[in-house]
DOSEDO-755150 format. One record per residue (C-alpha): residue in three letters; x, y, z. Coordinates in Angstrom, 3 decimals. Layout:
BEGIN
TORNU   res       east      north         up
TORNU   ALA          X          Y          Z
...
! end
This chain:
BEGIN
TORNU   res       east      north         up
TORNU   MET     49.117     38.581     16.761
TORNU   ALA     45.768     37.520     15.325
TORNU   LEU     47.265     37.480     11.833
TORNU   ALA     50.149     35.365     13.153
TORNU   SER     47.681     32.810     14.513
TORNU   GLY     46.053     32.557     11.095
TORNU   ALA     49.426     32.091      9.402
TORNU   LEU     50.494     29.419     11.893
TORNU   GLN     47.309     27.467     11.160
TORNU   VAL     48.223     27.521      7.480
TORNU   VAL     51.732     26.095      7.900
TORNU   ILE     50.670     23.047      9.924
TORNU   PHE     48.876     21.648      6.861
TORNU   PRO     50.079     20.669      3.363
TORNU   SER     52.042     21.808      1.598
TORNU   PHE     54.106     23.047      4.581
TORNU   ARG     53.258     20.201      7.030
TORNU   TYR     54.782     21.753     10.160
TORNU   TYR     52.172     19.906     12.212
TORNU   ILE     54.492     19.963     15.228
TORNU   LEU     53.439     23.614     15.639
TORNU   ALA     49.776     22.691     16.120
TORNU   PRO     49.911     23.127     19.956
TORNU   LEU     50.958     26.773     19.413
TORNU   VAL     48.844     28.083     16.537
TORNU   LEU     46.155     29.793     18.667
TORNU   VAL     48.502     31.178     21.320
TORNU   PRO     49.036     34.633     19.724
TORNU   LEU     45.289     35.088     19.203
TORNU   LEU     44.474     34.066     22.782
TORNU   VAL     47.084     36.426     24.243
TORNU   ALA     45.657     39.233     22.093
TORNU   LEU     42.122     38.467     23.287
TORNU   ALA     43.270     38.606     26.909
TORNU   ALA     44.321     42.230     26.387
TORNU   GLU     41.134     43.298     24.603
TORNU   THR     37.812     43.946     26.343
TORNU   ASP     35.895     45.507     23.441
TORNU   ARG     33.602     42.783     22.042
TORNU   ARG     33.671     44.225     18.535
TORNU   LYS     37.451     44.167     18.492
TORNU   GLN     37.469     40.594     19.818
TORNU   LEU     35.223     39.637     16.901
TORNU   LEU     37.561     41.441     14.510
TORNU   LEU     40.685     39.729     15.889
TORNU   GLY     39.146     36.270     15.548
TORNU   THR     37.835     37.044     12.075
TORNU   LEU     41.258     38.248     10.923
TORNU   ALA     42.855     35.004     12.082
TORNU   GLY     40.165     32.990     10.311
TORNU   CYS     40.512     34.964      7.086
TORNU   VAL     44.244     34.277      6.955
TORNU   PHE     43.697     30.574      7.652
TORNU   TRP     40.966     30.012      5.071
TORNU   GLY     42.593     32.245      2.490
TORNU   GLY     45.983     30.602      3.020
TORNU   THR     44.837     26.981      2.911
TORNU   CYS     42.142     27.341      0.243
TORNU   TYR     44.041     29.769     -2.029
TORNU   TRP     43.336     27.394     -4.893
TORNU   ILE     39.683     28.517     -4.957
TORNU   TYR     40.584     31.645     -6.923
TORNU   ASP     42.140     29.687     -9.789
TORNU   VAL     39.259     27.218     -9.872
TORNU   MET     36.706     30.049    -10.088
TORNU   HIS     38.691     31.916    -12.725
TORNU   ARG     39.677     28.961    -14.869
TORNU   TYR     36.734     26.602    -14.639
TORNU   ALA     33.795     28.812    -13.622
TORNU   PHE     34.880     31.198    -16.411
TORNU   LEU     34.800     34.265    -14.184
TORNU   PRO     36.946     37.312    -15.045
TORNU   ALA     39.896     37.704    -12.703
TORNU   PRO     38.323     40.581    -10.694
TORNU   ALA     35.101     38.639    -10.191
TORNU   ALA     36.961     35.463     -9.200
TORNU   ALA     39.036     37.494     -6.737
TORNU   ALA     35.878     39.046     -5.288
TORNU   ILE     34.297     35.602     -4.791
TORNU   PHE     37.487     34.348     -3.159
TORNU   VAL     37.638     37.300     -0.774
TORNU   GLY     33.965     36.831      0.058
TORNU   PHE     34.627     33.153      0.729
TORNU   PHE     37.426     33.577      3.250
TORNU   ALA     35.721     36.567      4.861
TORNU   ALA     32.571     34.520      5.459
TORNU   LYS     34.546     31.565      6.754
TORNU   GLY     36.648     33.887      8.899
TORNU   LEU     33.505     34.838     10.802
TORNU   HIS     33.526     31.349     12.334
TORNU   SER     36.816     32.214     14.018
TORNU   GLY     35.358     35.576     15.001
TORNU   ILE     32.516     33.811     16.808
TORNU   PHE     35.078     31.545     18.491
TORNU   ALA     36.925     34.647     19.719
TORNU   LEU     33.710     36.040     21.208
TORNU   LEU     33.171     32.757     23.052
TORNU   ALA     36.807     32.337     24.103
TORNU   ALA     37.433     35.832     25.481
TORNU   PRO     35.168     35.537     28.569
TORNU   LEU     36.174     31.906     29.119
TORNU   LEU     39.830     32.939     29.076
TORNU   ARG     39.304     34.814     32.360
TORNU   ARG     37.978     31.749     34.167
TORNU   SER     39.756     28.962     36.012
TORNU   TRP     38.202     26.515     33.557
TORNU   ALA     39.698     28.291     30.523
TORNU   ILE     41.493     25.189     29.219
TORNU   PRO     38.479     22.862     28.771
TORNU   GLY     36.098     25.750     28.124
TORNU   ILE     37.988     27.266     25.204
TORNU   ALA     38.745     23.821     23.763
TORNU   ALA     35.028     23.029     23.822
TORNU   ALA     34.211     26.393     22.233
TORNU   TRP     36.633     25.699     19.381
TORNU   VAL     35.095     22.295     18.676
TORNU   ALA     31.566     23.693     18.939
TORNU   VAL     32.343     26.268     16.246
TORNU   GLU     34.457     23.890     14.151
TORNU   GLY     31.570     21.471     13.708
TORNU   THR     29.401     24.165     12.125
TORNU   HIS     31.623     24.306      9.040
TORNU   GLN     29.883     21.227      7.652
TORNU   TYR     26.750     23.281      6.993
TORNU   ILE     28.456     25.811      4.722
TORNU   PHE     31.855     24.595      3.489
TORNU   THR     34.087     22.222      5.414
TORNU   TRP     37.673     21.301      4.750
TORNU   LEU     40.572     21.037      7.214
TORNU   HIS     39.885     20.809     10.945
TORNU   LEU     42.631     21.602     13.434
TORNU   GLY     42.549     17.951     14.465
TORNU   ASN     43.648     16.884     10.989
TORNU   ALA     47.121     18.102     11.948
TORNU   GLY     47.209     15.282     14.530
TORNU   ILE     46.831     12.445     12.026
TORNU   SER     50.599     11.758     12.223
TORNU   MET     50.811     12.161     16.024
TORNU   ALA     50.506      8.564     17.236
TORNU   THR     49.398      9.341     20.791
TORNU   LEU     46.901     12.029     19.831
TORNU   ALA     45.557      9.915     16.971
TORNU   ARG     44.267      7.378     19.506
TORNU   LEU     41.308      9.701     20.041
TORNU   ALA     40.011      9.488     16.469
TORNU   PRO     38.163      6.126     16.730
TORNU   TRP     36.411      7.430     19.849
TORNU   THR     35.670     11.105     19.209
TORNU   GLY     36.385     11.578     15.528
TORNU   VAL     38.564     14.458     14.415
TORNU   TYR     36.895     16.687     17.037
TORNU   GLY     38.689     15.019     19.935
TORNU   LEU     42.058     15.754     18.346
TORNU   SER     41.045     19.383     17.872
TORNU   PHE     39.988     19.552     21.538
TORNU   ALA     43.302     18.192     22.798
TORNU   LEU     45.354     20.529     20.596
TORNU   VAL     43.375     23.574     21.730
TORNU   MET     43.905     22.531     25.364
TORNU   MET     47.650     22.692     24.746
TORNU   ASN     47.321     26.090     23.061
TORNU   VAL     45.348     27.531     25.967
TORNU   ALA     47.850     26.159     28.486
TORNU   VAL     50.740     27.889     26.722
TORNU   ALA     48.761     31.137     26.568
TORNU   LEU     48.004     30.928     30.304
TORNU   VAL     51.708     30.465     31.074
TORNU   ILE     52.553     33.539     28.989
TORNU   LEU     49.834     35.492     30.796
TORNU   ARG     51.289     34.340     34.171
TORNU   ARG     48.070     32.822     35.357
TORNU   PRO     48.009     30.693     38.554
TORNU   ARG     49.524     27.255     38.085
TORNU   ARG     46.415     25.547     39.421
TORNU   GLU     44.604     26.575     36.234
TORNU   LEU     46.927     24.249     34.322
TORNU   ALA     45.719     21.245     36.314
TORNU   TRP     43.312     20.398     33.468
TORNU   LEU     46.326     19.140     31.506
TORNU   ILE     46.225     16.013     33.667
TORNU   LEU     43.603     14.824     31.174
TORNU   LEU     46.160     14.543     28.348
TORNU   PRO     48.260     11.672     29.833
TORNU   LEU     45.020      9.690     29.966
TORNU   LEU     45.408      9.316     26.197
TORNU   TYR     47.878      6.516     26.905
TORNU   LEU     45.039      4.517     28.443
TORNU   LEU     43.271      4.405     25.068
TORNU   PRO     44.038      1.548     22.668
TORNU   PRO     46.880      2.444     20.278
TORNU   VAL     46.271      3.225     16.628
TORNU   PRO     45.566     -0.025     14.726
TORNU   SER     48.871     -1.681     13.926
TORNU   GLN     50.040     -2.222     10.387
TORNU   GLU     48.712     -5.444      8.908
TORNU   ALA     49.038     -7.333      5.650
TORNU   GLY     45.996     -7.437      3.411
TORNU   THR     44.562    -10.593      1.903
TORNU   GLU     42.310     -9.043     -0.782
TORNU   THR     43.695     -7.448     -3.949
TORNU   VAL     42.427     -4.225     -5.494
TORNU   ARG     43.356     -2.442     -8.698
TORNU   LEU     42.987      1.366     -8.574
TORNU   ILE     43.071      3.135    -11.948
TORNU   GLN     44.497      6.648    -12.363
TORNU   PRO     43.837      7.741    -15.991
TORNU   ASN     45.320     11.270    -15.769
TORNU   ILE     42.739     13.009    -17.972
TORNU   HIS     42.870     16.786    -17.785
TORNU   PRO     39.554     18.647    -18.020
TORNU   ASP     41.115     21.072    -20.501
TORNU   GLU     40.838     18.302    -23.111
TORNU   LEU     37.064     18.622    -22.914
TORNU   LEU     36.943     22.370    -22.446
TORNU   GLU     39.083     22.908    -25.528
TORNU   LYS     36.973     20.506    -27.617
TORNU   ARG     39.825     18.037    -28.019
TORNU   TRP     37.723     15.156    -26.719
TORNU   THR     36.680     13.651    -30.064
TORNU   ARG     34.952     10.333    -30.709
TORNU   ARG     38.286      8.866    -31.697
TORNU   ARG     39.965     10.160    -28.532
TORNU   ALA     37.122      8.756    -26.428
TORNU   ALA     37.413      5.329    -28.078
TORNU   GLU     41.185      5.269    -27.560
TORNU   HIS     40.714      6.249    -23.929
TORNU   LEU     38.207      3.488    -23.202
TORNU   ALA     40.492      0.934    -24.831
TORNU   ARG     43.317      2.130    -22.593
TORNU   MET     41.110      1.982    -19.491
TORNU   GLU     40.171     -1.589    -20.384
TORNU   ALA     43.832     -2.517    -20.665
TORNU   LEU     44.632     -0.938    -17.316
TORNU   SER     41.635     -2.630    -15.682
TORNU   THR     42.059     -6.199    -16.952
TORNU   GLU     44.767     -8.795    -17.307
TORNU   ALA     45.992     -6.962    -20.418
TORNU   GLY     47.623     -4.582    -17.953
TORNU   SER     49.119     -7.399    -15.897
TORNU   GLN     52.540     -5.733    -15.742
TORNU   TYR     51.044     -3.654    -12.952
TORNU   GLU     49.635     -6.547    -10.961
TORNU   PRO     51.315     -9.600     -9.389
TORNU   GLU     48.004    -11.409     -8.887
TORNU   HIS     44.388    -11.212     -9.923
TORNU   ALA     42.370     -8.379     -8.359
TORNU   SER     38.889     -9.072     -7.024
TORNU   LEU     38.052     -5.373     -7.118
TORNU   VAL     38.693     -2.763     -9.844
TORNU   ILE     38.045      0.905     -9.077
TORNU   TRP     37.870      3.785    -11.519
TORNU   PRO     37.989      7.368    -10.209
TORNU   GLU     35.600     10.240    -10.574
TORNU   TYR     36.949     12.122    -13.583
TORNU   PRO     35.788     14.628    -16.198
TORNU   VAL     35.116     12.194    -19.066
TORNU   PRO     31.374     12.162    -19.823
TORNU   ALA     29.946      8.783    -18.821
TORNU   TYR     26.228      7.980    -18.850
TORNU   TYR     25.843      4.360    -17.783
TORNU   PHE     22.062      4.574    -17.426
TORNU   ASP     21.469      6.525    -20.650
TORNU   ASP     24.158      5.275    -23.052
TORNU   PRO     23.642      1.623    -24.100
TORNU   GLY     27.099      1.549    -25.695
TORNU   PHE     28.845      2.573    -22.491
TORNU   GLU     26.673      0.229    -20.436
TORNU   PHE     27.690     -2.686    -22.713
TORNU   PHE     31.356     -1.676    -22.496
TORNU   MET     31.349     -1.669    -18.678
TORNU   THR     29.459     -4.975    -18.561
TORNU   GLU     32.057     -6.637    -20.775
TORNU   LEU     34.919     -5.033    -18.843
TORNU   ALA     33.667     -6.534    -15.567
TORNU   ARG     33.469     -9.947    -17.225
TORNU   LYS     36.978     -9.676    -18.658
TORNU   ALA     38.420     -8.436    -15.390
TORNU   ARG     36.533    -11.145    -13.469
TORNU   ALA     36.117     -8.612    -10.700
TORNU   HIS     33.683     -6.251     -9.075
TORNU   VAL     34.027     -2.883    -10.788
TORNU   VAL     33.316      0.501     -9.198
TORNU   PHE     33.072      3.569    -11.447
TORNU   ASN     31.537      7.034    -11.707
TORNU   THR     28.654      8.099    -13.921
TORNU   VAL     26.219     10.958    -14.413
TORNU   GLU     22.684      9.809    -13.700
TORNU   PHE     19.391     11.393    -14.786
TORNU   ARG     16.211     10.868    -12.813
TORNU   ARG     13.064     11.902    -14.611
TORNU   ASP      9.694     12.535    -13.039
TORNU   GLY      6.668     14.720    -13.607
TORNU   GLU      8.542     17.810    -12.412
TORNU   GLY     11.491     17.445    -14.803
TORNU   THR     14.928     15.863    -14.872
TORNU   ALA     17.325     15.731    -11.932
TORNU   THR     21.067     15.290    -12.592
TORNU   LEU     23.049     13.264    -10.045
TORNU   ASN     26.718     12.417     -9.558
TORNU   SER     26.698      8.674     -8.921
TORNU   ALA     28.945      5.710     -8.161
TORNU   VAL     28.029      2.380     -9.759
TORNU   THR     29.140     -1.126     -8.778
TORNU   LEU     28.984     -4.134    -11.116
TORNU   ASP     29.572     -7.757    -10.166
TORNU   PRO     32.022    -10.018    -12.102
TORNU   ASP     29.208    -10.968    -14.477
TORNU   GLY     28.592     -7.316    -15.324
TORNU   ASN     25.321     -7.065    -13.409
TORNU   LEU     24.422     -3.814    -11.668
TORNU   ILE     24.373     -4.503     -7.918
TORNU   SER     24.428     -1.007     -6.445
TORNU   HIS     24.539      2.661     -7.237
TORNU   TYR     24.923      5.589     -4.856
TORNU   SER     24.254      9.255     -5.637
TORNU   LYS     26.427     11.904     -4.006
TORNU   ILE     24.680     13.515     -1.033
TORNU   ASN     27.136     16.271     -0.076
TORNU   LEU     27.664     18.361     -3.207
TORNU   VAL     30.445     20.895     -3.724
TORNU   PRO     29.122     24.460     -3.392
TORNU   PHE     30.042     26.449     -6.519
TORNU   GLY     31.286     23.156     -7.973
TORNU   GLU     28.274     20.934     -8.534
TORNU   PHE     25.679     23.512     -7.610
TORNU   VAL     25.691     27.273     -7.132
TORNU   PRO     23.663     28.633     -4.215
TORNU   TRP     21.299     31.507     -4.903
TORNU   PRO     21.818     34.425     -5.585
TORNU   PHE     25.262     33.551     -6.977
TORNU   SER     23.564     31.246     -9.491
TORNU   LEU     22.340     34.342    -11.300
TORNU   PHE     25.830     35.132    -12.581
TORNU   ILE     28.158     32.167    -11.829
TORNU   GLU     28.294     28.838    -13.610
TORNU   GLU     28.956     25.688    -11.619
TORNU   ILE     32.439     24.200    -11.965
TORNU   THR     31.493     21.095    -13.872
TORNU   LEU     31.492     19.939    -17.451
TORNU   GLN     27.949     18.627    -17.032
TORNU   ALA     25.295     20.986    -18.367
TORNU   GLY     23.008     22.021    -15.536
TORNU   GLY     23.562     21.852    -11.797
TORNU   PHE     23.533     18.595     -9.856
TORNU   VAL     21.038     17.693     -7.171
TORNU   ALA     21.910     15.747     -4.027
TORNU   GLY     21.176     12.080     -3.514
TORNU   ASP     18.938     11.135     -0.623
TORNU   GLN     20.278      7.901      0.878
TORNU   VAL     23.432      5.938      1.662
TORNU   ALA     23.804      2.800     -0.488
TORNU   LEU     26.219     -0.121     -0.085
TORNU   ALA     27.350     -2.713     -2.616
TORNU   PRO     27.417     -6.432     -1.695
TORNU   VAL     30.625     -8.358     -2.443
TORNU   GLY     30.104    -11.916     -1.253
TORNU   ASP     29.628    -11.687      2.500
TORNU   HIS     31.047     -8.147      2.600
TORNU   TRP     29.833     -4.649      1.789
TORNU   LEU     31.498     -1.746     -0.021
TORNU   GLY     30.824      1.845      0.997
TORNU   THR     31.664      4.256     -1.846
TORNU   PHE     31.587      8.018     -1.358
TORNU   ILE     32.514     10.638     -3.924
TORNU   CYS     35.294     13.255     -3.850
TORNU   TYR     34.511     16.181     -1.493
TORNU   GLU     32.335     13.928      0.670
TORNU   SER     35.510     12.743      2.405
TORNU   ALA     35.481     16.074      4.282
TORNU   PHE     32.270     15.084      6.105
TORNU   ALA     33.164     12.912      9.085
TORNU   ASN     29.576     12.052      9.925
TORNU   GLY     28.689     11.450      6.279
TORNU   VAL     31.437      8.852      5.822
TORNU   ARG     30.608      7.315      9.207
TORNU   LYS     27.079      6.536      7.988
TORNU   PHE     28.474      4.060      5.447
TORNU   VAL     30.236      2.143      8.211
TORNU   ALA     27.259      2.383     10.557
TORNU   LYS     25.145      0.832      7.816
TORNU   GLY     27.593     -2.078      7.460
TORNU   ALA     30.419     -1.118      5.065
TORNU   ASN     33.440     -3.393      5.595
TORNU   VAL     35.726     -1.262      3.436
TORNU   LEU     35.523      2.379      2.329
TORNU   ILE     36.077      3.576     -1.243
TORNU   ASN     36.677      7.189     -2.203
TORNU   ILE     36.543      8.040     -5.910
TORNU   SER     37.692     11.572     -6.632
TORNU   ASN     38.659     14.060     -9.318
TORNU   ASP     41.206     16.531     -7.948
TORNU   SER     42.302     17.796    -11.351
TORNU   TRP     40.415     21.061    -10.745
TORNU   TYR     43.005     21.920     -8.092
TORNU   GLY     45.944     21.983    -10.497
TORNU   ARG     49.402     21.895     -8.933
TORNU   THR     48.297     23.214     -5.549
TORNU   ALA     48.314     21.854     -2.010
TORNU   ALA     44.609     20.979     -2.267
TORNU   ARG     45.187     17.406     -3.430
TORNU   SER     47.548     16.711     -0.499
TORNU   GLN     45.084     18.347      1.876
TORNU   HIS     42.343     16.125      0.469
TORNU   LEU     44.471     13.018      1.082
TORNU   SER     45.083     14.093      4.687
TORNU   ILE     41.333     14.434      5.212
TORNU   ALA     40.722     10.945      3.771
TORNU   ARG     43.331      9.493      6.146
TORNU   MET     41.322     10.789      9.109
TORNU   ARG     38.152      9.098      7.824
TORNU   ALA     39.981      5.741      7.695
TORNU   LEU     41.318      6.191     11.230
TORNU   GLU     37.981      7.303     12.702
TORNU   ASN     36.221      4.193     11.417
TORNU   ALA     39.117      1.672     11.585
TORNU   ARG     38.540      0.788      7.934
TORNU   TRP     40.771      0.328      4.935
TORNU   LEU     40.113      3.175      2.527
TORNU   LEU     40.736      2.646     -1.193
TORNU   ARG     41.172      5.975     -2.947
TORNU   ALA     41.102      6.238     -6.759
TORNU   THR     41.640      9.676     -8.279
TORNU   ASN     41.817     11.055    -11.794
TORNU   ASP     45.337     12.473    -11.582
TORNU   GLY     46.427     11.963     -7.963
TORNU   VAL     46.704     11.211     -5.175
TORNU   THR     45.604      7.566     -5.712
TORNU   ALA     46.416      5.552     -2.594
TORNU   ILE     45.536      2.705     -0.255
TORNU   ILE     45.024      3.853      3.352
TORNU   ASP     45.001      1.340      6.205
TORNU   PRO     42.802      1.505      9.352
TORNU   GLY     45.591      3.381     11.136
TORNU   GLY     45.549      6.188      8.566
TORNU   ARG     48.815      5.102      6.923
TORNU   VAL     49.243      5.656      3.186
TORNU   PHE     50.668      2.866      1.018
TORNU   ALA     52.370      3.282     -2.365
TORNU   PRO     50.541      6.354     -3.717
TORNU   VAL     50.604      6.841     -7.494
TORNU   PRO     52.413     10.114     -8.297
TORNU   SER     50.200     12.966     -9.405
TORNU   PHE     49.838     13.942    -13.076
TORNU   ARG     50.762     10.476    -14.266
TORNU   GLU     48.765      7.585    -15.689
TORNU   GLY     49.119      4.501    -13.562
TORNU   VAL     47.657      1.577    -11.709
TORNU   LEU     47.978      0.959     -7.991
TORNU   SER     47.624     -2.715     -7.241
TORNU   GLY     47.706     -3.619     -3.573
TORNU   GLN     46.157     -5.538     -0.732
TORNU   PHE     43.490     -4.658      1.813
TORNU   ASN     41.176     -6.388      4.269
TORNU   TYR     37.489     -6.303      5.009
TORNU   SER     36.625     -5.467      8.610
TORNU   SER     33.487     -5.614     10.725
TORNU   ARG     34.917     -3.878     13.810
TORNU   MET     32.855     -0.868     14.923
TORNU   THR     34.567      2.069     16.572
TORNU   TRP     32.813      4.290     19.102
TORNU   PHE     32.729      7.054     16.503
TORNU   SER     31.226      4.724     13.878
TORNU   LEU     28.450      3.817     16.302
TORNU   TYR     27.670      7.188     17.853
TORNU   GLY     28.926      9.749     15.360
TORNU   GLU     29.432     13.370     16.381
TORNU   TRP     28.580     12.901     20.050
TORNU   PHE     31.741     14.753     21.079
TORNU   TRP     30.762     17.786     19.023
TORNU   TRP     27.344     17.927     20.669
TORNU   LEU     28.978     17.488     24.086
TORNU   SER     31.290     20.409     23.310
TORNU   ILE     28.307     22.590     22.369
TORNU   ALA     26.608     21.715     25.650
TORNU   LEU     29.801     22.272     27.662
TORNU   THR     30.442     25.644     26.032
TORNU   GLY     26.921     26.837     26.715
TORNU   GLY     26.998     25.564     30.277
TORNU   LEU     30.309     27.222     31.149
TORNU   LEU     29.253     30.540     29.617
TORNU   LEU     26.033     30.492     31.639
TORNU   LEU     27.991     29.597     34.771
TORNU   GLY     30.321     32.537     34.156
TORNU   LEU     27.372     34.897     33.750
TORNU   TRP     25.751     33.567     36.944
TORNU   ARG     28.955     34.062     38.922
TORNU   ARG     29.218     37.633     37.652
! end
């Protein structure tokens, strides 16, 4: 039954997308916990469910480690097993918290709070899909996102799961009274309605595979041809893609080596491109910061104005573990999954780019998985969100669709348009309601030209961040102490 719960959690996300099953995914595990009093076995049951979930959704990690970290297949498999075993322990801890709460009359809110309390801890190790992400397409449930972030959706879904488990266990009907909270969702404002944009953006998807660089096929001639093509796609020379002039041009994060601050030739090229495009240009570069202690390598996003002047640059704060840096002691025998020599270091502050009276908030790739990290851009004043990403490492797996689903939640939480440019998909425009417009197909060069709006509206989540997570931690602790006192 624990294994079944893990499998059900897998199928509610891409590439299966049976999100309608989300109110049932924890039911088998909860019923199993009700029949088990041994604390060690409760931990084991929860861990098994978590292992299946993390192994089933993040199966692509093995191929990334084997193909791009250059690990032999057995070593890559060992790292993958270690990954989902470690992440599975989170679910094991949830099981330890849920089992005693399951026996109480307050099981529904208590277990929901315990789930959210544990779910929020993923951000400190490796975070990806939350249970609440399955509710992004559920219009009523999605109303919670601007208020509580993704955590509120997780809470509501777990409430439903616990209620079903209690019915199966033939618990008194009065214990289901907590479900009266769910109809209150209709009192919340609906998800922002679809609206027409007035600003035009041009998102570039170059479709460059990292194997070109790994196999030494990225010659000077190939690089020159590529930049000429990117110029054509970014300016009026590529006008077949664009019905009107774009005020904003966005390049993705992608594996082509670009050193804006250290390569005068590339700096001149980007300056001239901004002038030809007559637009603000956002692009990715590798940045080196040198001080008395050495050189730090950063993954940065740069914004130029229509005259080619540098107006902002932001360095990625939330780096990909085993991707842009390798935690010790793994660094002794594993290379980071990047084509940049040497590991990256994290940036230290959020930076916005001014565009007239508005501000752009650009975050990089994996940072979309951090709800509070993206929120900080809006809290600081970003009127539109930009996500530049390179998902080519994932190959033809569900990871790129999962990543898009995560980005949709960030747009909904903050009621902001989100402009997403990727190397080889999925490039898309996401509106404040989390809707996706005209995505460019994966593994294809293309340009997505579309409209968006700037917004200054602040959601409750944008203002107060992860308050609901902290409330869930406090509620879980309080109910467990109350249960112990009553015993």
